Backbone as CSV, one residue per row, in Angstrom:
resi,resn,N_x,N_y,N_z,CA_x,CA_y,CA_z,C_x,C_y,C_z
1,MET,-6.293,38.627,45.544,-4.835,38.550,45.453,-4.584,37.694,44.218
2,THR,-3.765,38.188,43.361,-3.512,37.387,42.130,-2.462,36.251,42.406
3,THR,-2.300,35.448,41.475,-1.440,34.344,41.525,0.118,34.766,41.668
4,GLY,0.382,35.850,41.054,1.760,36.432,41.396,1.931,36.861,42.651
5,ASP,0.906,37.596,43.200,1.106,37.907,44.698,1.283,36.803,45.554
6,VAL,0.559,35.832,45.358,0.449,34.605,46.324,1.808,34.063,46.216
7,HIS,2.512,33.910,44.867,3.730,33.388,44.787,4.933,34.132,45.417
8,ARG,4.628,35.672,45.209,5.794,36.510,45.898,5.667,36.355,47.369
9,ALA,4.400,36.305,47.970,4.075,36.179,49.424,4.661,34.872,50.004
10,HIS,4.694,33.782,49.185,5.207,32.518,49.541,6.740,32.618,49.827
11,TRP,7.454,33.568,49.190,8.878,33.628,49.241,9.389,34.795,50.185
12,ILE,8.413,35.521,50.718,8.839,36.692,51.515,9.511,36.195,52.860
13,ARG,8.809,35.218,53.537,9.358,34.905,54.785,10.694,34.101,54.555
14,PRO,10.815,33.152,53.773,12.094,32.714,53.624,13.230,33.552,53.220
15,ALA,12.948,34.333,52.286,14.031,35.398,51.830,14.224,36.389,53.101
16,GLY,13.220,36.717,53.816,13.590,37.467,54.921,14.477,36.830,55.994
17,LEU,14.110,35.616,56.286,14.951,34.637,57.212,16.330,34.775,56.669
18,CYS,16.689,34.439,55.458,17.932,34.265,54.767,18.652,35.475,54.852
19,THR,17.900,36.626,54.589,18.543,37.878,54.659,19.073,38.367,55.956
20,VAL,18.376,38.086,57.017,18.680,38.469,58.386,19.833,37.529,58.899
21,ILE,19.734,36.355,58.542,20.926,35.421,58.793,22.196,35.881,58.052
22,LEU,22.093,36.242,56.839,23.244,36.629,55.982,23.760,37.967,56.641
23,LEU,22.902,38.856,56.935,23.318,40.136,57.560,24.036,39.937,58.873
24,VAL,23.514,39.221,59.782,24.202,38.946,60.980,25.495,38.318,60.828
25,THR,25.574,37.363,59.981,26.776,36.642,59.709,27.927,37.501,59.178
26,ILE,27.483,38.270,58.164,28.462,39.497,57.515,28.992,40.199,58.565
27,ALA,27.978,40.789,59.453,28.527,41.680,60.582,29.396,41.069,61.526
28,HIS,29.020,39.600,61.783,29.898,38.850,62.676,31.314,38.806,61.956
29,LEU,31.383,38.396,60.860,32.807,38.256,60.287,33.395,39.635,60.141
30,LEU,32.768,40.633,59.914,33.475,42.094,59.731,33.854,42.589,61.174
31,THR,33.360,42.103,62.199,33.570,42.675,63.556,35.012,42.146,64.018
32,PRO,35.870,42.977,64.351,37.239,42.511,64.948,37.003,41.614,66.133
33,VAL,38.006,40.531,66.180,37.974,39.637,67.274,37.969,40.320,68.704
34,GLY,38.560,41.408,68.828,38.767,42.082,69.997,37.619,42.688,70.692
35,ARG,36.594,42.786,69.805,35.230,43.427,70.138,34.297,42.342,70.707
36,GLN,34.557,41.993,71.848,33.833,40.823,72.376,32.235,41.140,72.573
37,ILE,32.035,42.324,73.084,30.621,42.587,73.268,29.876,42.570,72.049
38,GLN,30.400,43.255,70.997,29.716,43.157,69.716,29.575,41.614,69.114
39,HIS,30.575,40.821,69.426,30.365,39.454,68.975,29.108,38.626,69.804
40,ASP,29.167,38.926,70.889,28.223,38.344,71.849,26.687,38.872,71.460
41,ILE,26.573,40.141,71.051,25.370,40.637,70.631,24.898,40.035,69.268
42,LEU,25.903,40.028,68.218,25.546,39.377,67.019,25.242,37.884,67.171
43,VAL,25.761,37.242,68.091,25.455,35.883,68.152,24.126,35.703,68.683
44,ARG,23.638,36.505,69.559,22.234,36.413,70.075,21.324,36.896,69.241
45,LEU,21.571,37.821,68.280,20.744,38.041,67.116,20.263,36.941,66.184
46,TYR,21.171,35.825,66.329,20.827,34.595,65.490,19.542,33.987,66.074
47,TYR,19.244,34.216,67.227,17.976,33.581,67.961,16.771,34.151,67.245
48,LEU,16.868,35.449,66.731,15.507,35.918,66.077,14.996,35.154,64.851
49,PRO,16.071,35.041,63.964,15.601,34.121,62.796,15.159,32.634,63.248
50,ILE,15.865,32.085,64.263,15.453,30.805,64.663,14.081,30.754,65.183
51,ALA,13.789,31.827,65.949,12.439,31.778,66.625,11.278,32.041,65.395
52,MET,11.686,32.975,64.572,10.720,33.197,63.419,10.535,31.907,62.512
53,GLY,11.708,31.327,62.245,11.526,29.890,61.511,10.712,29.001,62.115
54,GLY,10.903,28.909,63.440,10.133,27.809,64.200,8.599,28.326,64.257
55,LEU,8.207,29.496,64.564,6.926,30.085,64.716,6.209,30.026,63.164
56,TRP,6.970,30.187,62.212,6.357,30.295,60.758,6.244,28.869,60.236
57,TYR,7.309,27.942,60.527,7.175,26.667,59.768,7.319,25.474,60.700
58,GLY,7.177,25.636,61.983,7.067,24.444,62.904,8.420,24.028,63.068
59,LEU,8.554,22.545,63.306,9.726,22.038,63.727,10.842,22.000,62.590
60,ARG,10.387,21.769,61.327,11.158,21.798,60.227,11.840,23.167,60.166
61,GLY,10.969,24.190,60.366,11.575,25.610,60.195,12.473,25.886,61.306
62,GLY,12.184,25.614,62.465,13.050,25.848,63.636,14.372,25.115,63.585
63,LEU,14.431,23.760,63.322,15.659,23.050,63.064,16.271,23.536,61.894
64,GLY,15.606,23.671,60.768,16.225,24.037,59.428,16.924,25.460,59.633
65,THR,16.248,26.430,60.348,16.974,27.696,60.406,18.125,27.571,61.354
66,ALA,17.967,26.774,62.387,19.104,26.543,63.272,20.198,25.901,62.585
67,GLY,19.962,25.096,61.786,20.987,24.297,60.992,21.653,25.270,60.096
68,LEU,21.054,25.994,59.249,21.449,27.054,58.526,22.457,27.976,59.161
69,ILE,21.953,28.430,60.237,22.742,29.477,61.159,24.018,28.630,61.500
70,THR,23.960,27.380,61.967,25.226,26.666,62.344,26.096,26.642,61.220
71,LEU,25.626,26.327,60.076,26.656,26.275,58.864,27.244,27.576,58.565
72,MET,26.444,28.666,58.850,27.017,30.097,58.614,28.067,30.443,59.688
73,TYR,27.756,30.097,60.953,28.396,30.455,62.117,29.556,29.572,62.349
74,LEU,29.630,28.316,62.193,30.715,27.408,62.608,32.011,27.709,61.922
75,PRO,32.122,28.113,60.563,33.399,28.515,59.973,33.984,29.687,60.630
76,HIS,33.366,30.554,61.101,33.735,31.705,61.827,34.325,31.388,63.226
77,VAL,33.563,30.457,64.004,34.071,30.129,65.303,35.440,29.277,65.157
78,ILE,35.385,28.401,64.156,36.570,27.548,63.941,37.663,28.221,63.414
79,GLY,37.459,29.087,62.382,38.502,29.646,61.648,39.099,30.889,62.301
80,VAL,38.516,31.526,63.381,38.981,32.657,63.892,39.331,32.272,65.413
81,ASP,40.550,32.744,65.862,40.996,32.353,67.279,40.122,33.453,68.310
82,HIS,39.255,32.940,69.057,38.594,33.757,69.871,39.148,33.677,71.349
83,GLY,40.160,32.930,71.426,40.800,32.680,72.835,40.014,31.810,73.595
84,THR,39.887,32.186,74.835,39.127,31.329,75.664,37.652,31.205,75.495
85,MET,37.098,32.321,74.618,35.700,32.339,74.294,35.348,31.370,73.116
86,THR,36.233,30.757,72.543,35.943,29.847,71.476,34.984,28.723,71.913
87,ILE,35.258,28.139,73.107,34.421,26.880,73.603,32.939,27.435,73.825
88,GLY,32.899,28.721,74.354,31.582,29.346,74.619,30.809,29.526,73.447
89,TYR,31.485,29.958,72.265,30.836,30.108,71.090,30.420,28.719,70.308
90,LEU,31.359,27.768,70.645,30.868,26.465,70.041,29.771,25.795,70.921
91,LEU,29.809,26.067,72.223,28.518,25.614,72.989,27.271,26.321,72.538
92,GLU,27.363,27.519,71.907,26.030,28.120,71.384,25.301,27.323,70.375
93,ILE,26.106,26.526,69.599,25.432,25.750,68.332,24.464,24.689,68.984
94,PRO,24.688,23.896,70.125,23.641,23.046,70.542,22.311,23.846,71.085
95,VAL,22.679,25.137,71.498,21.545,25.866,72.131,20.794,26.414,70.929
96,PHE,21.470,26.869,69.816,20.643,27.336,68.614,19.508,26.071,68.160
97,LEU,20.235,24.845,68.178,19.480,23.633,67.772,18.304,23.401,68.702
98,ALA,18.591,23.522,70.012,17.648,23.164,71.001,16.543,24.311,71.015
99,VAL,16.935,25.481,70.798,15.677,26.548,70.704,15.066,26.284,69.517
100,GLY,15.618,26.003,68.300,14.772,25.642,67.096,13.920,24.429,67.283
101,PHE,14.442,23.537,67.957,13.597,22.215,68.226,12.421,22.635,69.287
102,LEU,12.658,23.234,70.244,11.573,23.579,71.186,10.476,24.582,70.658
103,ILE,10.901,25.465,69.957,9.888,26.531,69.315,9.147,25.677,68.317
104,GLY,9.758,25.008,67.485,9.227,24.390,66.297,8.251,23.190,66.853
105,MET,8.701,22.605,67.956,7.827,21.480,68.554,6.531,22.106,69.243
106,MET,6.758,23.142,69.858,5.643,23.794,70.355,4.606,24.272,69.370
107,VAL,5.115,24.822,68.301,4.156,25.239,67.183,3.484,24.024,66.562
108,ASP,4.146,22.985,66.293,3.768,21.794,65.747,2.440,21.124,66.553
109,ARG,2.938,21.138,67.972,1.744,20.632,68.894,0.599,21.476,68.902
110,GLN,0.730,22.770,68.886,-0.384,23.714,68.841,-1.165,23.477,67.572
111,GLU,-0.493,23.280,66.571,-1.213,23.201,65.256,-1.932,21.742,65.219
112,HIS,-1.288,20.746,65.741,-2.156,19.395,65.927,-3.173,19.606,66.805
113,PHE,-3.137,20.268,67.843,-4.264,20.658,68.774,-5.384,21.376,68.035
114,ARG,-5.064,22.497,67.306,-5.944,23.170,66.563,-6.714,22.436,65.691
115,ARG,-6.056,21.505,64.931,-6.728,20.654,63.891,-7.758,19.802,64.788
116,GLY,-7.257,19.240,65.782,-8.163,18.322,66.663,-9.334,19.072,67.092
117,LEU,-9.262,20.224,67.528,-10.378,21.162,67.970,-11.295,21.343,66.765
118,GLU,-10.709,21.662,65.488,-11.580,21.892,64.416,-12.501,20.684,64.030
119,VAL,-11.642,19.446,64.062,-12.513,18.103,63.869,-13.570,18.073,64.927
120,GLN,-13.352,18.321,66.096,-14.317,18.160,67.209,-15.518,19.224,66.989
121,ALA,-15.165,20.509,66.645,-16.189,21.454,66.239,-17.113,21.125,65.117
122,GLU,-16.407,20.528,64.133,-17.241,19.965,62.908,-18.162,18.946,63.386
123,THR,-17.583,17.862,64.096,-18.513,16.916,64.648,-19.618,17.382,65.453
124,LEU,-19.285,18.348,66.334,-20.458,18.898,67.180,-21.380,19.718,66.210
125,ALA,-20.954,20.433,65.187,-21.758,21.063,64.246,-22.757,20.130,63.665
126,ARG,-22.210,19.063,63.081,-23.036,18.046,62.390,-23.917,17.288,63.331
127,SER,-23.677,17.180,64.594,-24.637,16.611,65.623,-25.666,17.605,66.018
128,HIS,-25.306,18.840,65.919,-26.161,19.790,66.175,-27.219,19.956,65.110
129,ARG,-26.653,19.958,63.837,-27.683,19.974,62.707,-28.672,18.689,62.671
130,GLU,-28.102,17.479,63.137,-28.935,16.315,62.975,-29.954,16.507,64.115
131,LEU,-29.643,17.166,65.368,-30.568,17.217,66.430,-31.579,18.216,66.099
132,GLN,-31.290,19.253,65.472,-32.290,20.214,64.957,-33.267,19.509,63.928
133,GLU,-32.723,18.694,63.074,-33.552,18.039,61.983,-34.421,17.007,62.764
134,GLN,-33.959,16.368,63.805,-34.826,15.397,64.626,-35.883,16.143,65.411
135,THR,-35.452,17.138,65.871,-36.440,18.072,66.697,-37.497,18.578,65.685
136,ARG,-37.127,19.044,64.566,-38.169,19.560,63.564,-39.047,18.349,63.101
137,LEU,-38.525,17.090,62.915,-39.368,15.942,62.662,-40.449,15.738,63.701
138,LEU,-39.771,15.635,64.838,-40.567,15.450,66.124,-41.705,16.493,66.369
139,LEU,-41.430,17.618,66.082,-42.561,18.710,66.131,-43.544,18.592,65.105
140,GLU,-43.005,18.201,63.883,-43.934,17.902,62.763,-44.840,16.699,63.064
141,LYS,-44.363,15.653,63.715,-45.232,14.449,63.990,-46.142,14.869,65.124
142,GLU,-45.611,15.710,66.073,-46.618,16.069,67.102,-47.733,16.968,66.685
143,THR,-47.607,17.621,65.663,-48.573,18.577,65.109,-49.486,17.619,64.191
144,GLN,-49.111,16.590,63.632,-49.974,15.790,62.950,-50.636,14.804,63.964
145,LEU,-50.148,14.514,65.038,-50.835,13.727,66.095,-51.886,14.592,66.642
146,ARG,-51.718,15.788,66.897,-52.791,16.730,67.323,-53.868,16.925,66.347
147,ARG,-53.557,17.067,64.944,-54.606,17.063,64.049,-55.519,15.847,64.175
148,ALA,-54.782,14.677,63.993,-55.514,13.326,64.020,-56.336,13.109,65.336
149,ASP,-55.875,13.595,66.515,-56.480,13.568,67.865,-57.947,14.481,67.597
150,ARG,-57.768,15.709,66.889,-58.881,16.405,66.927,-59.928,15.808,65.905
151,LEU,-59.485,15.147,64.824,-60.434,14.656,63.981,-61.163,13.312,64.774
């Protein structure tokens, strides 16, 4: 993989997240207020990039994606009269943040656990190498003792 490929790959995920958020927001803004089911579906589609942000980037990604979605979503909820559903749409925002937090926190904890296991595995491998070396030296000394005993 060339340096250019690595640089492009580094931006694919964030660009994909932003694109999905932008497309859902545009669809949300263009959907007439009277189409309640479509609005509900579009609001639920926001959870996909939140989950992906959390899975890919941990706590920062989950909360960052949820925060970006909140910034994109809030003007529509406040600026458009949804009638009795407005409060429900506003209550969706803390859920966005909670989902981003939970997914990100789980991913960060899993990563921390994985790093701990890697450290333990390296320590175990080092101990195993030392034990093999000591066993080799012990066998070598035993061979020398047998030779000395025969003499």
